C-alpha positions, 0 to 999 in steps of 0.5 A: 500500500502506498503512503497517503498524502500529508496528514495534518497534525500527525507530528503533534499526535505522534509527540503525544505518545506515552503522555498521561494527562490528569484532566480532572484532579478532584475526581481523578479523571485522566487521558492516555495517548499511545501512538506509533507509526506502522506500515501502511496496510489495508487495515491501517491505511494512515500508517498509525496504530493508536489508542486515545483513552479517557479513564475515571479515578478507578482506572476504568476506561470510559472512552477510547478511540483506537484501531487495535481490532476490526469492527463491523458497521451494521446497516439495516436488519442484517447487512454488515459493511466491511470491517474497519479498524478505526473505532470508538469505545464508549462504555460497552458500545463500539462504533466505527470511526472515520479517520480523516487526519490526525488533527481531526482525530484529536479534535474528535477525541477531545469533543467526546471527552468533554461530552463524557465529562459533562454527562458525569456532571464534571466541567473541566 
């Protein structure tokens, strides 16, 4: 597979690898970033393996954006579209995520973090 066009924000995303950030000291919520370059494949056409997660004070994952495994998108009663690796974990649900570029991935992740925190009655 060939390398895609430039990915806006890629270097910023890669620099976050290994970062753990407390976003709510009072209730001990934190986010973690794991990001690595990998070969360009059909499963990872953007050449990245990533996991962006939000955790509560007990370490339970509340939200995750990753591409660690394939998920299928169900349409209608029985139709299933091709499996995608990019997806979002939200509590016990998993839904496909449409990766466009690293900057949008980060923006989408932080938007969802804000949404989860507000749902929990916490404003950061």
